[in-house]
C-alpha positions in Angstrom: 0.0 0.0 0.0 1.1 3.5 -0.9 0.6 6.8 0.8 -1.6 9.4 -1.2 -2.6 12.9 -0.5 -5.9 14.1 -2.2 -6.7 17.8 -2.5 -10.3 18.7 -3.0 -12.1 22.1 -3.6 -15.5 21.3 -2.2 -18.7 23.4 -2.4 -19.9 24.6 1.1 -23.3 22.7 1.1 -25.0 20.6 3.6 -23.9 16.9 3.1 -21.0 17.6 0.9 -18.2 16.6 3.5 -20.3 13.5 4.3 -20.4 12.4 0.8 -16.6 12.8 0.6 -16.0 10.9 3.8 -18.4 8.2 2.6 -16.4 7.7 -0.4 -13.2 7.4 1.6 -15.0 4.8 3.9 -16.3 2.8 0.8 -12.9 2.8 -1.0 -11.1 1.5 2.2 -8.7 4.3 2.5 -6.5 3.9 5.6 -7.2 7.5 6.7 -4.3 9.3 8.3 -5.5 12.8 8.2 -8.6 14.8 6.9 -8.1 18.6 7.0 -10.9 21.2 6.0 -10.4 24.9 5.8 -12.3 27.7 4.2 -11.0 28.7 0.7 -13.8 31.4 0.1 -17.5 31.8 1.2 -18.7 29.1 -1.2 -15.8 26.6 -1.0 -14.0 24.4 1.5 -10.4 23.3 0.8 -10.2 19.5 1.9 -7.0 17.6 2.2 -7.2 13.7 2.6 -4.2 11.8 3.5 -4.0 8.0 3.6 -3.0 4.7 2.3 -4.5 2.4 -0.2 -3.2 0.2 -3.1 -1.9 2.1 -6.0 -4.5 0.8 -8.5 -7.3 2.1 -6.2 -5.8 5.7 -6.0 -6.8 6.7 -9.5 -10.3 5.1 -9.1 -10.8 7.1 -5.9 -9.6 10.3 -7.6 -12.1 9.7 -10.4 -14.9 9.1 -7.9 -14.1 12.2 -5.9 -14.2 14.2 -9.2 -17.7 12.6 -9.9 -19.2 13.8 -6.6 -21.7 16.7 -7.3 -20.1 19.1 -4.7 -16.5 18.6 -5.7 -15.2 21.4 -8.1 -11.5 20.1 -8.3 -9.8 17.0 -7.1 -6.1 16.2 -7.5 -3.7 13.6 -6.3 -0.2 13.4 -5.1 1.7 10.4 -4.1 4.1 10.6 -1.1 
């Protein structure tokens, strides 16, 4: 398993963070850190750090991108 850092820009709406965390849980990410900060009045900046198999990292990135409240998602391998 490798360590990955996901960076997300998420619309500040009810349920948006729960959808992100639900996806983390369903994909089985071994979560090490979940940080949320306010980017602007309508956007949260979310950082997710955790471990998962390399093959699952691209899938999780695509699934983050497909969430309705996620404006931008990018991935960094540590």
